[in-house]
C-alpha positions as CSV (number, residue, x, y, z in Angstrom):
1,A,147.1,184.5,89.8
2,A,148.9,185.8,86.6
3,A,152.7,184.5,85.7
4,D,154.3,187.0,83.5
5,G,150.9,188.3,82.1
6,M,149.9,184.5,81.6
7,E,146.3,183.6,82.7
8,P,146.5,179.7,83.3
9,D,143.9,177.4,83.0
10,G,145.9,174.6,84.9
11,L,149.2,173.4,85.6
12,V,150.4,170.1,84.3
13,I,152.5,168.0,86.6
14,I,154.8,164.9,84.8
15,R,157.0,162.4,86.3
16,S,159.6,161.0,84.9
17,V,162.8,159.1,85.4
18,D,164.9,161.2,83.0
19,G,163.4,164.9,83.8
20,E,164.7,166.4,80.4
21,A,162.2,163.9,78.6
22,G,159.6,165.0,80.5
23,R,160.4,168.5,79.5
24,R,160.7,167.6,75.9
25,A,157.2,165.8,76.2
26,I,155.0,168.6,77.8
27,E,156.8,171.3,75.7
28,T,156.0,169.5,72.3
29,V,152.9,168.7,72.9
30,A,151.8,171.9,74.8
31,G,153.1,173.5,71.2
32,R,150.0,172.5,69.7
33,L,147.6,172.0,72.4
34,A,148.3,175.6,74.6
35,A,148.3,178.9,74.0
36,E,151.0,179.7,76.4
37,W,152.7,177.9,78.7
38,R,155.4,177.9,81.0
39,T,157.7,175.2,82.5
40,S,159.3,175.0,85.6
41,E,163.3,173.6,86.4
42,V,163.1,169.7,86.4
43,V,163.3,168.4,90.5
44,T,164.5,165.3,91.0
45,E,163.6,163.6,94.4
46,G,164.2,159.6,95.1
47,G,165.0,159.0,91.3
48,I,162.0,160.7,89.7
49,A,162.0,163.9,87.8
50,R,159.4,166.2,88.1
51,V,158.6,169.0,85.9
52,D,155.8,171.9,86.7
53,T,154.1,173.3,83.9
54,V,151.5,176.3,83.4
55,V,149.4,176.3,80.6
56,R,146.6,178.4,79.1
57,L,145.1,176.1,76.6
58,R,143.9,176.7,73.6
59,K,140.1,177.3,73.3
60,D,139.3,174.0,71.6
61,V,141.6,172.1,73.9
62,D,140.3,170.1,76.8
63,P,142.2,169.3,79.5
64,A,142.0,165.4,79.0
65,E,143.3,165.7,75.5
66,L,146.4,167.2,76.4
67,I,146.8,164.3,79.0
68,A,145.6,161.7,76.5
69,E,148.2,162.9,74.1
70,L,150.9,163.0,76.5
71,E,150.4,159.3,78.0
72,A,149.4,157.8,74.4
73,R,152.6,159.3,72.4
74,W,155.4,159.8,75.6
75,S,154.3,156.9,77.7
76,D,158.3,155.3,77.0
77,D,159.6,158.6,78.4
78,I,157.2,159.4,81.1
79,A,155.9,157.5,84.3
80,A,152.7,160.0,85.1
81,A,151.3,163.3,83.7
82,Q,148.7,165.3,85.8
83,Y,146.2,168.0,85.5
84,I,144.9,170.5,88.3
85,P,142.7,173.2,87.1
86,L,144.0,176.8,88.0
87,S,140.8,178.6,87.1
88,T,136.7,178.1,86.6
89,P,136.2,178.0,82.8
90,S,134.9,181.3,81.8
91,T,130.6,181.5,81.1
92,D,131.2,184.7,78.5
93,K,129.7,183.5,74.8
């Protein structure tokens, strides 16, 4: 399903004690590794903030690379990062 004309590859879910730090983390990393992204509002439940971001990754980027960078560079700010694929990769060459 396309959101605003975007065809996302997946959904990144960030959990953090500080929702704005979580949002900064995904926006910084997506700025380098994603062709497009859309970040939801921060939702806090039980003291843990969640930020959902749909992403269309750059052609040469693997989802594992995005999660690895979040965990490596932002481990002080985020509690967890998860990637959920939304589409199957194209086999067209």
